[in-house]
Structures are given as structure tokens and as C-alpha cells.
C-alpha positions in Angstrom: 0.0 0.0 0.0 1.4 3.4 -1.0 1.8 5.9 1.9 0.5 9.3 0.9 3.1 10.9 3.1 5.8 9.2 1.1 4.3 10.4 -2.1 4.4 14.0 -0.8 8.0 13.6 0.1 8.9 12.1 -3.3 7.2 15.0 -5.1 9.1 17.5 -3.0 12.4 15.9 -3.6 11.7 15.6 -7.3 10.7 19.3 -7.6 13.6 20.6 -5.6 16.1 18.1 -6.9 17.6 17.9 -3.4 17.1 15.8 -0.3 18.4 18.6 1.9 16.1 21.3 0.5 13.1 18.9 0.6 13.8 18.2 4.3 14.1 21.9 5.1 10.8 22.7 3.3 8.9 19.9 5.0 10.4 20.4 8.4 11.7 16.8 8.7 15.2 15.3 8.9 17.2 14.4 5.9 17.4 10.8 7.2 13.6 10.8 7.3 13.4 11.9 3.7 15.9 9.2 2.6 13.9 6.5 4.5 10.6 7.6 2.9 12.1 7.4 -0.6 13.7 4.0 0.1 10.4 2.7 1.4 8.5 4.0 -1.7 11.0 2.5 -4.1 10.9 -0.8 -2.3 7.1 -0.8 -2.5 7.1 0.0 -6.2 10.1 -2.3 -7.0 11.9 0.4 -9.1 14.4 3.2 -8.7 12.6 6.6 -8.8 15.6 8.9 -8.2 19.1 8.9 -9.4 21.4 10.2 -6.6 24.9 11.5 -7.0 27.1 13.6 -4.8 26.1 16.7 -6.8 22.5 16.3 -7.8 19.3 14.3 -7.6 17.3 13.7 -10.7 14.3 11.4 -11.7 14.8 8.2 -13.6 12.4 7.4 -16.5 10.2 5.4 -14.1 10.4 8.4 -11.7 9.2 10.8 -14.3 6.2 8.6 -15.1 5.4 8.1 -11.5 5.8 11.8 -10.7 3.0 12.7 -13.1 0.6 9.9 -11.8 1.3 10.6 -8.2 0.7 14.3 -8.6 -2.7 13.6 -10.2 -3.5 11.1 -7.4 -2.7 13.5 -4.6 -4.7 16.2 -6.3 -7.7 13.8 -6.5 -7.3 13.0 -2.8 -7.4 16.7 -2.0 -10.6 16.9 -4.1 -12.2 14.0 -2.2 -11.5 15.7 1.1 -13.3 18.9 0.1 -16.0 17.5 -2.3 -18.8 18.3 0.2 -17.4 21.7 1.1 -18.9 24.2 -1.4 -16.6 27.0 -0.3 -13.4 25.0 -0.2 -10.6 26.7 -2.0 -9.7 25.1 -5.4 -6.2 23.6 -5.5 -4.1 21.3 -7.6 -2.8 21.1 -11.2 -4.8 21.9 -14.3 -3.4 20.8 -17.7 -5.1 22.4 -20.7 -4.3 22.5 -24.5 -5.3 25.5 -26.5 -4.7 26.7 -30.1 -1.8 29.0 -30.4 -3.7 32.1 -31.4 -6.4 31.6 -28.7 -3.7 31.1 -26.0 -1.7 34.2 -27.1 -4.5 36.6 -27.9 -7.4 35.7 -25.6 -6.5 33.4 -22.7 -2.9 34.3 -21.5 -3.7 38.1 -21.1 -6.6 37.2 -18.7 -4.8 34.4 -16.9 -3.3 36.6 -14.1 -6.8 37.5 -12.9 -7.9 33.8 -12.9 -4.8 32.7 -10.9 -5.2 35.6 -8.5 -8.8 34.4 -7.8 -7.5 30.8 -7.3 -3.9 31.1 -6.0 -3.6 27.4 -5.1 -4.2 26.3 -8.7 -1.2 25.5 -11.0 -2.0 25.7 -14.7 0.1 23.8 -17.2 -0.8 25.4 -20.6 0.1 23.7 -23.9 -0.4 25.8 -26.9 0.2 24.0 -30.2 -1.5 23.3 -33.5 -0.7 19.6 -33.0 -3.6 17.4 -32.1 -2.7 16.2 -28.6 -4.1 13.0 -27.1 -6.2 14.2 -24.1 -6.2 10.9 -22.3 -2.7 9.6 -23.0 -1.1 13.0 -22.3 -3.1 13.7 -19.1 -5.0 16.8 -20.1 -8.0 18.0 -18.1 -9.5 19.6 -21.2 -8.5 20.7 -24.7 -10.0 23.4 -27.0 -10.6 22.5 -30.6 -11.3 24.9 -33.5 -12.8 23.2 -36.5 -14.9 20.1 -37.2 -14.6 17.5 -34.5 -13.6 13.9 -35.3 -15.7 11.0 -34.0 -14.5 10.5 -30.5 -15.3 9.1 -27.1 -14.5 12.5 -25.6 -17.3 14.8 -24.3 -17.7 18.0 -26.3 -18.9 21.3 -24.8 -19.7 23.5 -27.9 -19.0 27.1 -27.3 -19.9 28.7 -30.7 -18.0 29.5 -33.8 -15.4 31.9 -35.2 -16.5 34.1 -38.1 -14.0 33.9 -40.9 -12.3 36.6 -42.9 -10.1 36.7 -46.0 -6.9 38.8 -45.6 -3.8 39.9 -47.5 -1.1 42.4 -46.7 -1.1 45.9 -48.3 2.2 45.0 -50.0 0.7 41.9 -51.6 -2.3 43.7 -52.8 -0.1 46.5 -54.3 1.8 43.9 -56.3 -1.1 41.6 -57.4 -4.1 43.9 -57.1 -7.3 43.4 -55.0 -9.5 40.5 -56.2 -13.1 41.5 -56.8 -14.5 38.1 -57.9 -13.6 34.4 -57.4 -12.4 34.4 -61.0 -9.8 37.0 -60.1 -8.1 34.4 -57.8 -6.5 32.8 -60.9 -4.0 35.6 -60.8 -3.4 35.3 -57.0 -1.6 33.1 -54.5 -2.8 31.4 -51.3 -0.8 30.6 -48.2 -1.6 27.0 -47.7 -2.2 25.8 -44.1 -1.7 22.0 -43.8 -1.0 19.9 -40.7 1.0 17.6 -43.0 3.1 19.3 -45.6 2.9 18.1 -49.1 -0.7 17.3 -48.7 -2.0 18.5 -52.1 -3.6 21.5 -53.8 -4.3 24.7 -51.9 -8.1 25.5 -51.7 -9.9 28.8 -51.2 -13.0 28.0 -49.2 -16.4 29.9 -49.4 -20.1 29.4 -48.8 -22.7 29.9 -51.6 -26.4 29.5 -50.9 -25.6 27.6 -47.7 -23.3 25.2 -49.5 -19.6 24.9 -48.7 -17.5 25.1 -51.8 -13.8 25.3 -52.7 -11.7 26.7 -55.5 -8.2 25.6 -56.2 -5.7 28.4 -56.1 -1.9 28.3 -56.5 0.0 28.4 -53.3 3.2 30.4 -52.7 4.1 28.5 -49.5 2.7 25.8 -47.3 3.0 26.1 -43.5 1.9 23.8 -40.6 1.2 26.2 -37.7 -0.9 29.3 -37.2 2.0 31.7 -36.3 3.8 30.9 -39.6 0.4 31.2 -41.5 -0.1 34.8 -40.2 3.6 35.8 -40.5 3.6 34.6 -44.1 0.6 36.8 -44.9 2.2 39.8 -43.2 5.3 39.2 -45.3 3.2 39.6 -48.5 3.4 35.9 -49.6 -0.3 35.5 -50.2 -3.9 35.4 -49.1 -5.1 33.7 -45.8 -8.5 32.7 -44.4 -8.6 33.2 -40.6 -10.9 33.8 -37.7 -11.9 37.4 -37.7 -11.1 37.8 -34.0 -7.5 36.7 -34.5 -6.9 39.2 -37.2 -8.9 42.2 -35.9 -5.9 44.0 -34.3 -3.8 43.7 -37.5 -6.7 44.9 -39.6 -7.3 47.9 -37.4 -3.5 48.7 -37.6 -3.7 48.5 -41.4 -1.1 45.7 -41.5 -3.7 43.4 -43.1 -6.6 44.2 -45.4 -9.8 42.2 -45.8 -10.8 41.0 -49.3 -13.8 39.2 -51.0 -16.2 39.9 -48.0 -19.0 38.1 -49.9 -17.0 34.9 -50.2 -16.0 34.0 -46.6 -15.1 30.5 -45.5 -17.7 28.7 -43.3 -17.5 29.7 -39.6 -15.2 27.4 -37.6 -16.8 25.7 -34.6 -15.1 26.0 -31.2 -15.5 23.4 -28.5 -13.9 22.2 -25.2 -13.3 18.5 -25.0 -12.9 16.4 -21.8 -12.8 12.8 -21.0 -15.9 12.0 -18.8 -19.0 13.7 -17.5 -18.9 11.7 -14.3 -15.3 12.4 -13.1 -14.6 16.0 -13.9 -12.8 17.7 -10.9 -14.2 20.9 -9.5 -11.1 22.7 -10.6 -11.5 21.5 -14.2 -15.1 22.5 -14.2 -14.2 26.0 -13.0 -11.5 26.3 -15.6 -13.9 25.3 -18.4 -16.6 27.6 -17.2 -14.0 30.5 -17.2 -12.7 29.6 -20.7 -16.3 29.4 -22.0 -17.1 32.9 -20.5 -13.8 34.3 -21.8 -14.5 33.1 -25.4 -18.1 34.3 -25.7 -17.3 37.9 -26.9 -15.2 36.4 -29.7 -17.7 33.9 -31.0 -21.0 33.9 -32.8 -23.8 31.5 -32.1 -24.0 28.3 -34.1 -23.4 24.6 -33.8 -20.5 22.5 -35.0 
């Protein structure tokens, strides 16, 4: 049987990379720290920490155990306070957000959230890669775009209105397209999660039907930062959520084109693993994210 006190000691040693500093912070003897780690390793049958005269670092088994033991202790804290409505939220929250959402919307407001809940520790992943919520231990992830069939629970938030953009330098060189036919003389910046994926397509909606038109691409990129940077550099036309481009448009660094031929709105949703076992801290984070996103979304279903 694992002793929770030994788990706390292991976490402290791992985080401080020192038996001495862990002992000082916990108010116990260094010998007591060493004994707890030996007992834990004997129970598990594996070495968790690699000790040398100069440093302490986790083994591969230690790294894996560290993540699981943190989650388990957080859940124990949750159990102790589950019937206390006014109990302070505490523990780790791991969330994955699209790059532009994290940079432009969430991170600027995060200080206020953490000030309200100072015992929460947020681990924020911001990538265009499709992370595995369960395997990588995320409490929730935000998806922009159509959802794949999945066992995950989806909380739909709304949808991003799309806009077509190009830089003033690009339009000065190639002219401003007025019709879809004009796109034959233009270039797209192709966004593809897998490079070399095929022809670039300009997307638009006509009479409620989603349509595409092939357009030559000047460059293909696989993340949203490179997509926007390529447009600013004058390499071609992009199709992006209006909220993400609003500041650049207001500054005159990007210009909108073909307003009557926008891509279909992109649905936005929060995904999580189970309705039955969502921690109070994860519920609060998702409620906050949903509230934060609302001014940037229009109504609609995915």
C-alpha cells in the first residue's frame, strides 16, 4: 500500500532536486526523507531517483510516477473537500489551446484567474498539434474546426466568423481580387498539418453550401503563427478567424478582401474525458474559458 506521506516527500524531492532542501521545506530530517524514498522505491520495485554527490534527478520510471502521483494526490485533495462548497480550489490543471487563442485571448486574462485561485497550478500547452487528451493527461482541450468522432465529451462554445486577408504590399503587387475568377491571378498561403498534402483551396459558402476553388500556393505552413507571418510578409492570401486578425486589420497591416466569399464559420469546443469524473477545478477552468471566449464567438453549432 502506498503511503500518501511518502508520495508528498517524493514530489518535494523531485521538484527541488535535493534531499536537503526537501527536508528543510517539509520540516523533517534528511534521514527521514531518505527513509521515505527507500520505502517508496521498495514498494514499487523500481528506482525513482538517481542520486549523485552533486544532484538528484528522476529516472524514467520516476518521471512517469511523478505525473501519476501528482494527479492522485490532487484527487485525494478533491475528495477531502468535495462536500465543502466554499473549499478553495487547489491542484494542477493541464489544458491545451490553439496558439492564437492562447496568445491573444487566454494568457492576457490568466493573471486574474490565478489571483482568484492562487492554489491552482496551470500547465498550458499551446500548439496546433492534435494532442491526445487521455494519453497526455490533459483535463481539457480546445478544438477549433470540425470534430472527429471520439469518445470524448464536447462542450460546444460557438463558432469563429472567418475573414479573407492579405497584406497591403501583396495587394499593391497583385491587385485586389473582386471576384472568385480573379483568384486565378493570385496566391494562397496553404495551411496544412501535414506538408505536401496537395492543392491549396480557397473555401467559401454559396447558398448555404460549402465550396472550394483551387488556387496556386506560394508557400505551405503547418502552424498558425507561420500562417499569419507569411501573410504579413506579403506571400499570399489567408483565411482566418476574424477575432485573431482584428488588431492587425485595425492597424492597417492586413486588409480584408472578398467579403462576400468567406469560409464557413469554424466551430469551437472544449473536450474532456468524462462527464462523471470532472474535478471541481477542471469544471471551473472550463466555465472560465467558455465565458472568456463568448465575446469572440457567434452562435452556431459545430
